[in-house]
C-alpha positions as CSV (number, residue, x, y, z in Angstrom):
1,X,32.8,17.1,27.1
2,X,35.6,17.0,29.6
3,X,39.2,15.6,29.0
4,X,38.3,12.3,30.7
5,X,35.3,11.7,28.5
6,X,37.3,12.8,25.5
7,X,40.0,10.2,26.4
8,X,37.3,7.6,27.0
9,X,35.7,8.2,23.6
10,X,39.1,7.9,21.9
11,X,40.1,4.8,23.7
12,X,36.7,3.0,23.1
13,X,36.6,3.8,19.3
14,X,38.7,0.8,18.6
15,X,41.2,0.7,15.8
16,X,40.1,-2.5,14.0
17,X,36.5,-1.9,12.7
18,X,34.7,-5.0,11.6
19,X,34.9,-5.2,7.8
20,X,31.6,-6.8,7.2
21,X,29.6,-4.2,9.2
22,X,31.7,-1.2,7.4
23,X,31.0,-2.8,3.9
24,X,27.2,-3.5,4.7
25,X,26.7,0.1,6.1
26,X,28.8,1.6,3.3
27,X,26.5,-0.1,0.6
28,X,23.5,1.8,1.8
29,X,25.1,5.2,3.3
30,X,27.7,7.0,1.4
31,X,27.7,10.6,2.9
32,X,27.1,11.3,6.7
33,X,26.5,14.7,8.3
34,X,28.2,14.5,11.7
35,X,27.3,17.2,14.2
36,X,29.0,17.6,17.7
37,X,30.1,20.6,19.5
38,X,33.2,19.0,21.1
39,X,35.9,19.4,18.7
40,X,38.1,16.4,20.0
41,X,35.1,14.0,19.9
42,X,33.9,15.2,16.5
43,X,37.4,14.5,15.1
44,X,37.6,11.1,16.6
45,X,34.2,10.1,15.1
46,X,35.0,11.8,11.7
47,X,38.4,9.7,11.5
48,X,36.6,6.6,12.4
49,X,34.0,6.8,9.9
50,X,36.5,8.0,7.2
51,X,38.7,4.9,7.8
52,X,35.4,2.9,7.0
53,X,35.0,4.6,3.7
54,X,32.2,7.0,4.4
55,X,32.3,10.7,3.2
56,X,31.8,13.0,6.2
57,X,30.4,16.5,6.4
58,X,31.2,18.1,9.7
59,X,29.6,20.7,11.7
60,X,30.2,22.0,15.2
61,X,26.6,23.2,15.8
62,X,23.1,23.1,14.4
63,X,23.4,26.2,12.5
64,X,26.5,25.2,10.7
65,X,24.8,21.7,10.0
66,X,21.8,23.6,8.4
67,X,24.1,25.5,6.2
68,X,26.0,22.4,5.2
69,X,22.6,20.7,4.4
70,X,21.5,23.5,2.3
71,X,24.7,23.0,0.1
72,X,24.9,19.3,0.2
73,X,21.4,18.1,1.1
74,X,20.7,15.8,-1.8
75,X,24.0,14.0,-0.9
76,X,23.3,13.4,2.7
77,X,22.2,9.8,3.5
78,X,22.4,10.0,7.5
79,X,22.6,12.5,10.3
80,X,24.8,11.6,13.3
81,X,24.2,14.2,16.0
82,X,25.0,15.1,19.4
83,X,21.9,15.6,21.4
84,X,23.0,18.4,23.7
85,X,24.5,21.3,22.0
86,X,24.2,25.2,22.3
87,X,21.5,26.5,20.2
88,X,19.3,24.1,18.7
89,X,19.7,20.6,20.2
90,X,20.1,17.6,18.2
91,X,16.3,16.7,18.1
92,X,15.4,20.2,16.9
93,X,18.3,20.0,14.3
94,X,16.7,16.8,12.9
95,X,13.2,18.1,12.9
96,X,14.5,21.2,10.9
97,X,16.4,19.1,8.5
98,X,13.3,16.8,7.9
99,X,11.6,19.8,6.2
100,X,14.3,19.6,3.6
101,X,15.1,15.9,3.6
102,X,11.9,14.2,4.6
103,X,13.6,10.6,4.8
104,X,16.6,11.7,6.6
105,X,17.6,9.0,9.2
106,X,19.4,10.0,12.4
107,X,21.7,8.5,15.2
108,X,21.6,10.6,18.3
109,X,24.6,10.4,20.6
110,X,25.2,12.0,24.1
111,X,27.6,11.7,26.8
112,X,24.7,12.8,29.2
113,X,21.9,10.3,30.3
114,X,19.2,10.5,27.7
115,X,15.9,8.5,27.7
116,X,15.6,7.4,24.1
117,X,11.9,7.5,24.5
118,X,12.1,11.3,25.1
119,X,13.3,11.6,21.5
120,X,9.6,11.4,20.4
121,X,7.2,8.9,19.2
122,X,7.4,10.2,15.6
123,X,11.0,9.5,15.4
124,X,11.0,5.7,16.1
125,X,11.3,4.8,12.4
126,X,14.2,7.2,11.7
127,X,16.1,7.6,14.9
128,X,18.5,5.6,16.9
129,X,20.5,6.5,20.2
130,X,24.1,5.7,21.1
131,X,25.5,6.7,24.4
132,X,29.0,8.1,24.5
133,X,31.7,6.7,24.7
134,X,31.2,4.1,22.2
135,X,33.3,1.9,20.0
136,X,33.5,1.9,16.2
137,X,31.8,-1.5,16.0
138,X,28.8,-0.1,18.0
139,X,28.5,2.9,15.8
140,X,28.8,0.8,12.5
141,X,26.1,-1.6,13.8
142,X,23.6,1.4,14.3
143,X,24.4,2.6,10.9
144,X,23.8,-0.9,9.6
145,X,20.6,-1.2,11.5
146,X,19.2,2.1,10.6
147,X,19.6,1.7,6.7
């Protein structure tokens, strides 16, 4: 992601997250595996979610996410993953993690145009899509909807 998109992501996260949405989502989701290859975007999202009370496990790519899932799989409630990454993309990562965590739900995010229908028919029940940049309340709403 280029600097202007990183600035937009930071600017659109919002500093005041809706308490109701955070509480509702936090009741069902405790630990989130966050995967994004852009350090600054990953850090902004991690910070945003930690402020809402979630435990965040972070990975810079799919390989690192798979390692984290092997160590913490039983604690991961939700995957939030960038779609476009080097190596395995977000969809491939989710499909791989489903072998270990069959009920793992996911929120895909991307700064590139993505047709959510292209994420696959089999993922309709477990996947949601959020275009970058997004605000904290939009992410919390997605988390609340998916759980």
